[in-house]
C-alpha positions, 0 to 999 in steps of 0.5 A, spaced: 437 476 528 439 477 520 442 471 516 447 476 513 451 476 521 456 472 521 456 472 514 464 478 513 470 473 513 474 480 515 472 484 520 474 493 519 480 492 523 483 486 520 482 490 514 486 496 516 491 492 518 492 489 513 494 495 509 498 497 513 502 492 512 502 493 504 504 500 506 510 498 510 512 493 506 512 499 500 515 503 504 521 499 505 522 496 499 521 504 496 528 506 502 530 500 501 533 503 495 535 511 496 528 513 492 523 519 495 516 518 495 516 524 490 520 521 485 516 513 486 510 518 486 512 521 479 513 514 476 506 510 478 503 516 474 502 521 480 503 529 479 507 531 487 507 526 493 501 528 498 496 521 496 503 518 495 505 519 502 497 520 505 496 513 502 504 510 504 503 512 511 496 509 512 494 516 513 488 521 512 484 514 510 488 514 502 491 507 500 493 504 494 490 501 489 491 494 485 494 499 479 498 503 484 502 497 488 503 493 479 506 501 478 510 501 483 512 494 483 514 495 477 519 502 479 522 498 483 523 492 480 520 487 485 517 481 484 509 485 487 507 479 491 512 481 496 508 487 498 502 482 500 508 478 506 506 480 513 513 480 516 517 483 510 
């Protein structure tokens, strides 16, 4: 047994669940405002909707980083913190 065993406070499953929740919250806000994935992708500086769609749907191990989330909140005119609530 190593001294480092049990030090991590969040396992991989918990982290993946959190990422999926944030992505789902972003998707709900985007759809609520009638914005397409392509429109939002372009507004946050992506050249196509491929990365955006994969990140929003937690596919192909793609995920939004903090810069993306901040830009998405600005583009949708929503408080960035609202993406991080558990039951949106």
